[in-house]
C-alpha positions as CSV (number, residue, x, y, z in Angstrom):
1,M,-21.1,3.7,-29.0
2,R,-23.1,0.5,-29.4
3,K,-23.6,-1.5,-26.3
4,S,-21.9,-4.7,-27.8
5,S,-18.8,-2.6,-28.4
6,V,-18.8,-1.2,-24.9
7,V,-18.9,-4.7,-23.5
8,R,-16.0,-5.9,-25.7
9,L,-14.1,-2.8,-24.9
10,F,-14.4,-3.6,-21.2
11,A,-13.5,-7.3,-21.8
12,A,-10.4,-6.0,-23.4
13,V,-9.8,-3.6,-20.1
14,F,-10.0,-6.0,-17.9
15,A,-7.6,-8.6,-19.6
16,L,-5.1,-5.6,-19.9
17,G,-5.9,-5.0,-16.2
18,A,-5.0,-8.4,-15.0
19,L,-1.8,-8.3,-17.2
20,F,-0.6,-5.1,-15.4
21,T,-1.5,-6.6,-12.0
22,A,1.1,-9.6,-12.9
23,Y,3.5,-7.1,-13.4
24,T,2.8,-5.1,-10.3
25,Q,3.0,-7.9,-8.2
26,F,6.1,-9.6,-9.7
27,G,8.5,-7.4,-10.8
28,N,10.7,-8.3,-13.8
29,Q,13.5,-6.0,-13.4
30,P,15.4,-3.7,-10.4
31,S,14.1,-0.4,-9.9
32,K,16.4,2.8,-9.8
33,L,16.8,3.6,-6.3
34,N,17.5,7.0,-4.4
35,T,17.5,7.6,-0.8
36,I,15.7,10.6,0.7
37,K,16.5,11.8,4.4
38,L,13.3,12.6,6.4
39,K,15.1,13.0,9.8
40,D,18.7,12.2,11.2
41,D,17.7,8.5,11.8
42,L,14.8,7.9,9.5
43,Y,15.2,7.5,5.4
44,V,13.0,6.5,2.5
45,I,14.2,4.3,-0.3
46,H,12.4,5.8,-3.2
47,N,11.8,5.1,-6.8
48,D,9.3,5.4,-9.6
49,F,5.7,4.7,-8.7
50,V,6.1,0.9,-8.9
51,P,7.2,-0.6,-6.5
52,G,6.3,1.0,-3.5
53,N,8.3,3.3,-0.9
54,T,10.7,1.4,1.7
55,T,11.2,3.4,5.1
56,A,14.5,3.0,7.0
57,L,15.0,3.7,10.9
58,I,18.4,3.6,11.7
59,T,19.6,2.8,15.3
60,N,22.6,1.8,17.0
61,D,21.6,-1.9,17.2
62,G,20.1,-2.3,13.9
63,V,17.6,-1.4,11.0
64,L,14.2,-1.4,10.8
65,L,12.4,-1.4,7.2
66,V,8.9,-0.8,6.6
67,D,8.2,-2.8,3.4
68,D,11.0,-4.2,1.1
69,K,9.6,-3.8,-2.5
70,F,10.0,-6.9,-4.8
71,D,12.4,-9.7,-4.5
72,I,14.5,-8.4,-7.3
73,D,15.0,-5.1,-5.7
74,H,16.6,-6.7,-2.6
75,A,20.6,-6.0,-3.9
76,G,19.4,-2.2,-4.5
77,I,18.2,-1.8,-0.9
78,L,21.2,-3.1,0.6
79,A,23.5,-0.8,-1.7
80,E,21.1,2.0,-0.5
81,L,21.4,1.2,3.1
82,K,25.3,0.9,3.2
83,K,25.4,4.6,2.1
84,I,24.1,5.3,5.5
85,T,24.6,2.6,7.9
86,D,26.7,-0.4,8.4
87,K,24.3,-2.1,10.9
88,P,22.1,-5.2,10.0
89,V,18.6,-4.8,8.9
90,K,16.5,-6.8,12.1
91,Y,12.7,-6.1,11.5
92,I,10.8,-5.9,8.1
93,I,7.5,-4.6,8.6
94,N,4.7,-5.3,5.8
95,T,2.3,-2.7,5.4
96,H,0.1,-5.3,3.5
97,H,0.6,-8.6,1.4
98,H,1.2,-7.6,-2.1
99,G,4.6,-8.3,-3.6
100,D,5.8,-4.8,-4.2
101,H,6.0,-4.5,-0.5
102,S,6.7,-7.7,0.9
103,G,8.4,-9.4,-2.4
104,G,12.0,-9.2,-0.3
105,N,11.0,-10.8,2.9
106,A,12.7,-14.0,2.3
107,K,15.8,-12.8,1.4
108,F,15.9,-10.7,4.6
109,Q,14.8,-13.4,6.6
110,A,17.9,-15.3,5.2
111,M,20.1,-12.3,6.8
112,D,18.2,-13.1,10.1
113,A,15.6,-10.3,9.9
114,K,12.0,-10.7,11.6
115,V,9.2,-10.1,9.5
116,V,6.2,-8.5,11.1
117,A,2.6,-8.1,9.4
118,S,-1.2,-8.1,10.4
119,Q,-2.6,-11.5,10.8
120,E,-4.8,-10.7,7.8
121,A,-1.9,-10.0,5.9
122,R,0.1,-13.2,6.5
123,E,-3.4,-15.1,5.6
124,Q,-3.4,-13.5,2.4
125,M,0.2,-14.1,1.6
126,V,-0.7,-18.0,2.7
127,I,-3.5,-18.0,0.0
128,A,-1.4,-16.5,-2.8
129,N,1.7,-19.0,-1.7
130,Q,3.9,-16.2,-1.5
131,P,7.5,-16.8,0.0
132,G,8.9,-15.0,3.0
133,L,5.6,-15.5,5.8
134,P,5.6,-13.1,8.3
135,D,7.1,-14.6,11.6
136,I,5.3,-12.2,13.9
137,V,1.9,-10.7,13.6
138,I,-0.5,-8.2,15.1
139,E,-4.1,-8.0,15.5
140,H,-4.7,-4.3,16.3
141,H,-1.6,-2.4,17.7
142,A,1.8,-3.5,18.9
143,H,5.0,-1.7,19.3
144,I,8.7,-2.5,18.2
145,F,11.5,-1.1,20.3
146,L,15.2,-1.2,18.7
147,G,17.9,1.0,19.8
148,G,15.9,2.7,22.2
149,K,13.7,3.9,19.5
150,N,9.8,3.2,19.6
151,V,8.0,2.2,16.4
152,A,4.1,1.7,16.4
153,L,2.1,-0.7,14.4
154,Y,-1.7,-0.1,13.9
155,H,-4.3,-2.1,12.1
156,Y,-7.6,-0.2,12.0
157,G,-9.8,-2.5,9.2
158,R,-10.1,-2.8,5.6
159,S,-9.0,-0.4,3.0
160,H,-6.8,-0.7,0.1
161,T,-6.8,-4.7,1.3
162,N,-7.8,-6.3,4.7
163,G,-4.8,-6.4,6.0
164,D,-3.4,-2.8,5.9
165,V,-1.1,-1.3,9.0
166,V,0.1,2.0,9.3
167,V,3.5,2.5,11.1
168,L,4.1,5.4,13.3
169,F,7.7,6.7,14.2
170,P,6.4,8.9,17.1
171,A,9.6,10.8,17.8
172,D,9.9,11.7,14.3
173,R,6.1,12.6,13.8
174,V,6.5,10.5,10.5
175,L,3.6,7.9,9.6
176,A,4.6,5.3,7.0
177,A,1.1,4.7,5.2
178,G,1.3,2.0,3.1
179,D,-1.1,1.5,0.3
180,M,-4.1,3.0,2.7
181,Y,-2.7,6.3,1.2
182,T,-0.7,6.9,-2.1
183,K,0.4,9.8,-3.6
184,G,0.6,11.3,-7.4
185,D,-0.8,13.1,-10.1
186,D,-4.8,12.5,-9.8
187,V,-3.8,8.6,-8.1
188,P,-7.1,6.9,-7.5
189,E,-7.6,4.7,-4.8
190,L,-7.1,0.9,-5.8
191,I,-9.7,-1.3,-3.9
192,D,-8.2,-4.8,-4.1
193,Y,-11.5,-6.8,-3.3
194,S,-9.6,-10.2,-3.9
195,G,-7.4,-9.1,-0.8
196,G,-10.1,-8.2,1.4
197,G,-10.3,-4.6,0.4
198,S,-13.4,-2.3,1.0
199,A,-14.3,0.9,-0.6
200,V,-17.1,1.5,2.0
201,E,-14.6,1.1,5.1
202,W,-11.8,2.9,3.5
203,P,-13.0,6.4,5.0
204,S,-13.3,5.0,8.4
205,T,-10.0,3.3,8.6
206,L,-8.3,6.5,7.2
207,R,-10.0,8.3,9.7
208,S,-8.7,6.2,12.5
209,A,-4.9,6.4,10.9
210,L,-5.4,10.3,11.0
211,Q,-6.2,10.8,14.6
212,L,-2.5,9.7,15.1
213,D,-0.1,12.6,16.0
214,F,2.0,12.8,13.1
215,D,3.2,15.5,10.5
216,T,4.8,14.0,7.5
217,V,3.7,10.9,5.5
218,V,5.5,8.4,3.6
219,P,2.9,7.0,1.1
220,G,2.7,3.4,-0.3
221,H,3.7,4.8,-3.5
222,G,4.5,8.5,-4.7
223,P,6.5,11.4,-3.0
224,M,6.4,12.5,0.6
225,A,3.2,13.9,1.9
226,T,1.6,16.1,4.6
227,K,-1.3,15.0,7.0
228,Q,-3.4,17.3,5.4
229,E,-2.9,15.7,2.1
230,M,-3.8,12.7,3.6
231,A,-7.0,13.9,5.0
232,A,-7.8,15.4,1.5
233,Y,-7.5,11.6,0.0
234,R,-9.8,10.3,2.6
235,E,-12.5,12.9,1.3
236,S,-11.8,11.4,-2.0
237,T,-12.8,8.0,-0.8
238,M,-15.5,9.4,0.8
239,R,-16.8,11.0,-2.7
240,L,-16.1,7.7,-4.4
241,V,-18.4,5.8,-2.5
242,A,-21.4,8.5,-2.6
243,R,-21.1,8.7,-6.2
244,V,-21.3,4.9,-6.8
245,R,-24.2,4.5,-4.2
246,E,-25.9,7.6,-6.2
247,M,-25.8,5.6,-9.4
248,N,-26.7,2.5,-8.1
249,R,-29.8,4.1,-6.8
250,A,-30.6,5.5,-10.2
251,K,-30.3,2.3,-11.9
252,K,-27.1,3.0,-13.8
253,S,-25.4,0.4,-15.7
254,K,-22.0,-1.0,-14.9
255,V,-20.5,0.6,-17.9
256,D,-22.0,3.8,-16.8
257,I,-20.4,3.8,-13.5
258,A,-17.0,2.5,-14.9
259,M,-17.0,5.4,-17.5
260,M,-17.9,7.7,-14.2
261,L,-15.1,6.2,-12.3
262,R,-12.6,6.8,-15.3
263,T,-13.4,10.5,-15.8
264,E,-14.0,11.6,-12.1
265,F,-11.7,9.6,-10.3
266,H,-9.1,8.7,-12.9
267,W,-9.5,5.0,-12.8
268,A,-7.4,3.1,-15.3
269,D,-7.2,-0.6,-16.4
270,L,-6.0,-1.9,-13.3
271,H,-8.3,-0.2,-10.9
272,L,-11.4,-1.3,-13.0
273,A,-10.0,-5.0,-13.0
274,R,-9.7,-5.0,-9.4
275,G,-12.5,-2.9,-7.9
276,L,-15.4,-2.5,-10.5
277,N,-17.5,-5.2,-9.6
278,G,-16.8,-5.0,-5.6
279,V,-17.4,-1.3,-5.4
280,I,-20.9,-1.6,-7.4
281,E,-21.8,-4.5,-5.1
282,E,-20.7,-2.8,-1.9
283,A,-21.9,0.7,-2.4
284,Q,-25.6,-0.1,-2.8
């Protein structure tokens, strides 16, 4: 393929990526939801890949949710919760700022729920003029105690964005990982540089999360997973950085690197639009 044709191809790719980004950040129709029981007090409100998973801790004093999908999914989440509890939602934890994980904030706040996120995630929401800003922020580590149950929040650094937190349910040995870890058929890492993400720092952030004591993982998107699968995902993030760094040092072109990311790491339009320039610059 001639160089001019390749350039035109990637210009079209980036335009498509921008369109898909708009869709994933602003859902335009409700998702078909189902509820998966993990433990007697812990459930996942699940759907196809977009929007993200919602984890629900059920206690005698109320419900704690990790992520609340798009605004348009609010009624569906409530309908799923009514199948398992009559208690009100007291807390929402946003694993990061993206609208497919925080879009329901304002409606839950109108029901007197408190929204919790990292300081960095809140700052990203302010920049994006998103509704439903968090009421409470954490810097590194915090606990929420509800109905006698302990929920631990950790912010280790940059990965998918600069504000990603993971949420540990110690009694159940379950970790809600947000988009720090997603699972599916050859799901690649989505590095949101506009949201402070980092390919180079991602493996270190995952290493810290993997030091926590858990067996089961609720990924940001996709089916339930094990700690071992999350560890394998970390290996993929390390390989990605190594390959880009290798190609940078070999003076390969942006088009060459993009092709490698497509073929070896299954990057699609959205991943290239969000992460290509950033990872090339970062992995020198």
